[in-house]
C-alpha positions in Angstrom: 148.2 -87.4 94.7 149.2 -84.1 93.0 147.5 -81.6 95.3 148.7 -78.4 93.0 145.6 -78.8 90.8 143.1 -79.0 93.5 144.6 -76.2 95.5 144.7 -73.9 92.4 141.1 -74.7 91.7 140.1 -74.0 95.4 142.0 -70.6 95.3 140.5 -69.6 92.0 137.1 -70.3 93.4 137.8 -68.5 96.8 139.1 -65.4 94.6 136.0 -65.4 92.6 133.6 -65.4 95.5 135.4 -62.7 97.1 135.8 -60.4 94.1 131.7 -61.3 93.7 130.9 -60.4 97.1 133.1 -56.9 96.8 131.3 -56.1 93.5 127.8 -56.7 94.9 128.6 -54.7 98.3 129.6 -51.5 96.3 126.3 -51.9 94.0 124.3 -52.2 97.2 126.0 -49.2 98.9 125.7 -47.1 95.7 122.2 -48.0 95.2 121.3 -47.2 98.8 123.2 -43.8 98.5 121.0 -43.0 95.5 117.9 -44.0 97.3 118.5 -41.7 100.4 119.6 -39.0 98.1 116.3 -39.3 96.4 114.3 -39.5 99.7 116.3 -36.1 101.0 115.3 -34.4 97.7 111.7 -35.3 97.8 111.6 -34.1 101.5 113.4 -30.6 100.6 110.7 -30.1 97.8 108.0 -30.9 100.3 109.3 -28.5 102.9 109.5 -25.8 100.0 106.0 -26.4 98.9 104.6 -26.1 102.5 106.5 -23.0 103.0 105.1 -21.5 100.0 101.5 -22.5 101.0 102.0 -21.2 104.4 103.5 -18.0 103.1 106.6 -18.3 105.4 110.3 -17.9 104.9 113.0 -20.6 105.7 112.3 -22.4 109.1 115.3 -21.6 111.3 115.9 -22.4 115.0 116.5 -19.7 117.4 118.8 -20.4 120.5 118.5 -18.3 123.5 121.8 -17.7 125.2 
């Protein structure tokens, strides 16, 4: 039996699966980053509005030495 066509088909399938997984992983990573960035921007906007409502400046931490 000639094994070359079978091995070639299996190698092509494996390469296709790996390429798809890498592409999906990159897309998920990019979407997750965008989602967290959006949450950070929304939180920053909320902090700004709260400071304006309270009439205070930026909140800072003071450390005693």
